[in-house]
N, C-alpha and C positions, 0 to 999 in steps of 0.2 A: 523038259521045260527049262525054266530059268535056274541058274545056279547061284543067284544072288540071294543072300538071306534077307528076310523081311525085316524092315526097320519100323517097328510100331511106334506110335506116338504115346507119350506118357501122360498127356493131359489135353483137355479141350483147349486150354490156353495156348499150347504149342501148335495146335492145328490153326487156331485163329491167328497166331503170329505169322504163320506161313501165308495165309490168305491176305491178311492186312498188309504185310510187307510186300507181297506181290502187287497189290493195288497201289501201294505207295512207291513202287519201283525201287525198293530199297533192300530186297531180299538178296543176300550174298549168293553168288553163283554156287558156292559150296553147299548151300542149303537148298538149292533148286534141284532136288533129287527126283527120281521117279516117284517115290512115295509122296514127296511134296506136291508134285503135279496132281496126283490123285486126291490128296487131302484138300488142296486148294479148290479143285473142281467140286468135291463133295461139300465143302464149306460154302461155296458160292450157291450151290443148288439148295442147300438146307437153310442158310442164314442170310442170304442176300437176294431176296426176290426182286429187288430193284435192278439187278443185273441179269440180263438174258444171256446165259452162257454161250449158246450157239452163235449169237450175234456179237457179243462183247468180249468174250475170252480171247479170240484171235488178236484183237488190238491190244488187249491188256498184256498178253504174253510178248507180242512184238515190241511194244514200248518198254516193257521191263527188260527184255534182252538187251536192247540198245542202251538203256540207262545204266546197266551194270557192265558195259563194255563189250557186249556180245554183238554178233552180226546175224542178220536174217537174210540169207541168200539161197542159192540153189543147192547148197550142200550142208548148211548148218543153221542153227537157230529154229525159228518157228516152222512147224509142220502141220499144215491144215488138216490133212486126212487123219493123222494120229489124234489131233486135238478133238475133231468132231467125233471120231470113233470112241474115244474115252468119255466124252460128254454123254454120248448115247448109252454106253455101257454103264456109266456111273448113275445116270438117271434110272435106268432099268434096275440096277442093283438096289438103289435106295427105295424105289417103289416096291420091290419084292421084300426088302429087309424090313420095311414098315416102322417108321418112327424111331423112337429111342433117342439117346443122347448123341451129341456130335462125336465124342471120343469113341463110343461103342460102334457107331456107324462107320467111322473112318477106319478103325482097326479091323472091323469085320470085312470091309471092302478090301483092305490090304491082305487079308487072309483068303480072299475069294479066288475063284478060278480066273477072273479077269485081271487080277493084279500083276501076275508075272510080266516081265518086260517083253516076252515073246508072244503074249496073247494075241496081238494083231495078226501074227502070222498064221493064226487059225483061219483067217478070212482072206488074207492077201499073200501073194507070192512076194518073196523078198525083193525081186526085181521091180514089181509094180509099187510096192509100199515105199521103197526108197528112191523112186523116180522123182525127177523135178516136177512132173505133173502132180504127183501126190503131195509133194511138199507145198506147192503153190496153190492147190485147190483140192476140193473133195473129189475123190475117185471112188467109184463103186468097187467092191471086192471082186477078185477074180477066182477065188477058191471056194468060198462058201458064203451063203447069205448071213447077214448079221442077225 
């Protein structure tokens, strides 16, 4: 699996900072880590019922990327299949995890089997997952059902 050490959050305020800065399009690229992606998704699902993650998160991420000098094209930036897959996984994790505080839920998510960067490769071949089609739109997995 992944050889990256888990970077847990020290406080709920740190998680909220990630989410609020993402929405404000002010989160520095250096803070937009894999863990930050998962934390922002969990924060949105737990504390922002006014935002429908499946519908709204794609635009939020695209606009944020551009605001901080990034590009959304066929090889970098926003990736639809990964975003939708992690929203599904995070929703399922939070439903199974059952309540609790924001910090505990996010850190439990980061310690879960779906947190490693290579988790999507449980469902997708590398070729399909990193295709232009998967970056631009949702594609069904080719290795295993989600």
